[in-house]
Structures are given as C-alpha cells and as structure tokens.
C-alpha positions as CSV (number, residue, x, y, z in Angstrom):
1,M,-63.3,26.6,-35.8
2,A,-60.5,28.9,-34.5
3,Y,-57.3,26.9,-33.7
4,P,-55.1,28.5,-31.3
5,P,-51.7,29.8,-33.0
6,E,-49.5,27.7,-30.6
7,F,-51.3,24.5,-31.7
8,L,-51.0,25.3,-35.5
9,K,-47.2,26.2,-34.9
10,L,-47.0,22.6,-33.4
11,V,-48.8,20.7,-36.4
12,D,-46.5,23.0,-38.6
13,E,-43.4,21.2,-37.0
14,F,-44.8,17.8,-37.6
15,I,-45.8,18.9,-41.5
16,N,-42.3,20.2,-41.8
17,L,-40.5,17.0,-40.7
18,A,-42.9,14.9,-43.1
19,N,-42.0,17.5,-46.0
20,R,-38.2,16.9,-45.1
21,L,-38.8,13.1,-45.2
22,A,-40.7,13.3,-48.4
23,E,-37.7,14.7,-50.2
24,T,-35.9,11.2,-49.8
25,R,-38.7,9.0,-49.5
26,D,-42.2,8.2,-51.1
27,D,-44.8,10.8,-49.9
28,G,-47.3,8.0,-49.6
29,E,-44.9,6.2,-47.2
30,V,-44.2,9.1,-45.2
31,S,-48.1,9.9,-45.0
32,A,-48.5,6.0,-43.5
33,A,-45.6,6.6,-41.4
34,I,-47.5,9.8,-39.8
35,L,-50.6,8.0,-39.2
36,F,-49.0,5.0,-37.8
37,A,-47.2,7.2,-35.4
38,A,-50.1,9.1,-34.3
39,G,-51.9,5.6,-33.5
40,R,-48.6,4.5,-31.6
41,Y,-48.4,7.8,-29.7
42,N,-51.8,8.0,-28.8
43,A,-52.0,4.4,-27.8
44,F,-48.9,4.8,-25.7
45,N,-50.5,7.8,-23.9
46,F,-53.8,5.9,-23.4
47,L,-51.9,2.9,-21.6
48,T,-49.6,4.9,-19.5
49,R,-52.4,7.0,-18.5
50,G,-54.2,4.1,-16.9
51,G,-56.2,3.2,-19.9
52,D,-58.0,-0.1,-19.5
53,V,-59.9,-2.6,-21.2
54,E,-63.2,-0.8,-20.4
55,S,-62.3,2.5,-21.6
56,R,-60.4,1.1,-24.7
57,Q,-63.2,1.0,-27.1
58,K,-64.2,4.6,-26.4
59,A,-60.5,5.8,-26.8
60,V,-60.5,4.3,-30.0
61,E,-63.5,5.9,-31.2
62,F,-62.7,9.2,-29.8
63,Y,-59.6,9.0,-32.0
64,V,-61.0,8.1,-35.0
65,S,-63.6,10.6,-34.7
66,E,-60.8,13.2,-34.1
67,Y,-59.0,12.0,-37.2
68,R,-62.1,12.1,-39.3
69,K,-62.7,15.7,-38.1
70,A,-59.1,16.5,-39.0
71,I,-59.1,15.3,-42.3
72,E,-62.3,16.8,-43.3
73,S,-61.7,20.1,-42.0
74,N,-58.2,20.1,-43.6
75,L,-60.0,19.1,-47.1
76,D,-62.5,21.6,-46.8
77,G,-59.5,24.4,-46.2
78,V,-60.8,25.3,-42.9
79,V,-57.3,26.2,-41.6
80,G,-56.3,27.2,-44.9
81,P,-55.8,25.8,-48.4
82,V,-54.2,22.3,-48.7
83,V,-52.2,21.9,-51.7
84,S,-52.8,18.7,-53.5
85,P,-49.6,16.8,-54.7
86,L,-52.2,16.0,-57.8
87,D,-52.5,19.8,-58.5
C-alpha cells in the first residue's frame, strides 16, 4: 500500500512531537498518551459530526480495525523500517 507523501509528512509531525516528549518523559507514557489522544480526537470527530448510538459500534469497529492495520503494517516495515527501542 502506498501512502501519499502529504499523509506521511503529517504522521511524521506527530512522531517528531512524540520523540521530543520522550526526551523528558518515559517513552511508554508517551506511547500511551498518543493512543489515548487518538481515541479522544476520533471520539470528538465522531460526536461532532453527528455520530449517534446506532452508529457508535460501527465507528468503534472501524477505528480498532484501522489501528490494527496501522500497527501491523508498521511492524512489517511497509512504510519503512521501524527502529525498536529494544535494538
């Protein structure tokens, strides 16, 4: 899967912020904060765009599915190598 350069640039902005935060905080805490922030932002978007009880479960399934695809493709190196903090 090819990602548009503009999208990857936006992703890199979040990663750069996370890396800066991890200079003074535990990287696990930063990782948890990113995940929580993504959930919060996506919930906000869902609710402010008219999300309702009937479509809530579908939204949750969609976002969980997208996260699974993102982490698996990054672990597989689809976008490029990911350097593990364990290396």
